[in-house]
C-alpha positions as CSV (number, residue, x, y, z in Angstrom):
1,M,57.1,-193.0,165.3
2,R,54.6,-195.4,166.9
3,R,51.8,-192.8,166.8
4,E,52.2,-191.8,163.1
5,G,53.6,-195.0,161.6
6,A,52.5,-198.6,161.1
7,R,54.0,-201.9,162.0
8,W,54.3,-205.3,160.3
9,R,55.6,-208.5,161.9
10,G,57.6,-211.1,160.0
11,K,59.3,-214.3,160.9
12,Y,62.7,-212.8,161.6
13,C,62.0,-209.1,162.3
14,V,59.3,-206.5,162.9
15,L,59.2,-203.5,160.5
16,S,57.9,-200.1,161.7
17,A,57.6,-197.4,159.1
18,A,56.6,-193.7,159.3
19,R,56.8,-190.9,156.8
20,M,59.9,-188.8,157.4
21,P,58.9,-185.4,158.9
22,A,59.4,-182.4,156.5
23,Q,61.8,-179.8,157.9
24,A,60.6,-176.2,157.4
25,D,64.1,-174.7,157.3
26,E,65.8,-177.2,154.9
27,P,64.6,-178.6,151.6
28,Y,63.0,-182.0,151.7
29,V,65.7,-184.6,151.1
30,L,64.6,-187.8,149.5
31,R,66.3,-190.5,151.5
32,T,65.3,-193.3,153.8
33,R,66.7,-193.7,157.3
34,V,66.9,-197.1,158.9
35,G,67.3,-198.0,162.6
36,Y,68.1,-201.5,164.0
37,I,67.0,-202.8,167.4
38,T,68.2,-206.0,168.9
39,T,67.1,-206.7,172.5
40,R,68.5,-209.0,175.1
41,S,65.8,-211.5,174.2
42,I,67.9,-212.3,171.2
43,G,70.8,-213.5,173.3
44,N,74.2,-212.4,174.4
45,A,76.2,-209.6,172.7
46,V,77.6,-211.9,170.1
47,K,74.2,-213.1,168.9
48,R,72.7,-209.5,169.0
49,N,75.6,-208.2,166.9
50,R,75.2,-211.1,164.4
51,A,71.5,-210.3,164.1
52,R,72.2,-206.6,163.6
53,R,74.9,-207.3,161.0
54,L,72.5,-209.6,159.1
55,L,69.7,-207.0,159.0
56,R,72.1,-204.3,158.0
57,E,73.5,-206.4,155.1
58,V,70.1,-207.3,153.8
59,M,69.0,-203.7,153.9
60,R,72.1,-202.7,152.0
61,H,71.2,-205.1,149.2
62,L,67.6,-203.8,149.1
63,S,68.4,-200.1,149.6
64,D,68.1,-199.2,145.9
65,S,64.6,-200.6,145.6
66,I,63.1,-198.8,148.7
67,V,60.9,-195.8,148.3
68,P,62.7,-192.7,149.7
69,G,61.4,-190.4,152.4
70,W,60.6,-192.9,155.1
71,D,61.9,-193.7,158.6
72,I,62.2,-197.5,159.1
73,V,62.9,-199.3,162.3
74,L,63.7,-203.0,162.2
75,V,63.4,-205.0,165.4
76,A,65.1,-208.4,165.3
77,Q,63.1,-211.4,166.5
78,P,64.6,-214.3,168.5
79,S,64.0,-216.7,165.6
80,I,66.7,-214.9,163.6
81,I,69.3,-216.5,165.9
82,A,67.4,-219.6,167.2
83,E,66.9,-221.0,163.7
84,S,70.4,-219.9,162.5
85,A,68.7,-217.9,159.7
86,R,70.6,-217.5,156.5
87,M,70.9,-214.2,154.7
88,Q,68.6,-215.4,151.9
89,Q,65.9,-216.3,154.3
90,V,66.1,-212.9,156.1
91,Q,66.1,-211.1,152.8
92,E,62.9,-212.9,151.6
93,D,61.2,-212.1,154.9
94,L,62.2,-208.4,154.8
95,L,61.2,-208.1,151.1
96,W,57.8,-209.5,152.0
97,L,57.5,-207.0,154.9
98,L,58.5,-204.1,152.6
99,N,56.0,-205.2,150.0
100,K,53.3,-205.3,152.7
101,A,54.2,-201.8,153.8
102,H,54.2,-200.6,150.1
103,L,57.8,-199.4,150.4
104,I,59.2,-201.1,147.3
105,R,59.6,-199.1,144.1
106,T,57.7,-200.5,141.1
107,A,59.6,-198.5,138.4
108,P,63.3,-198.9,137.8
109,I,65.6,-196.2,139.0
110,A,66.7,-193.8,136.3
111,K,70.5,-193.0,136.4
């Protein structure tokens, strides 16, 4: 992913994104996969799990507005725990990163 993708750094996390590889044997499925990384620099297991839960919940709220067909990796930064970040702050930071990466839909979803 590092070779083909791009990376953007925010206050609370780093976003890496790459176009999902097309599979030759199966039809192209329009979805976005997200991975979460929390390293020991965040703190002990309790702090790492809190950071992971926070990122997962924010992505759940933003999932409808993300462009499909991408692989996204979110790496938590130590500031997500050090500053006791609230969900709203992390959501604003992640929305800013997604906009920088051009991964936010501009048109509403037709249902």
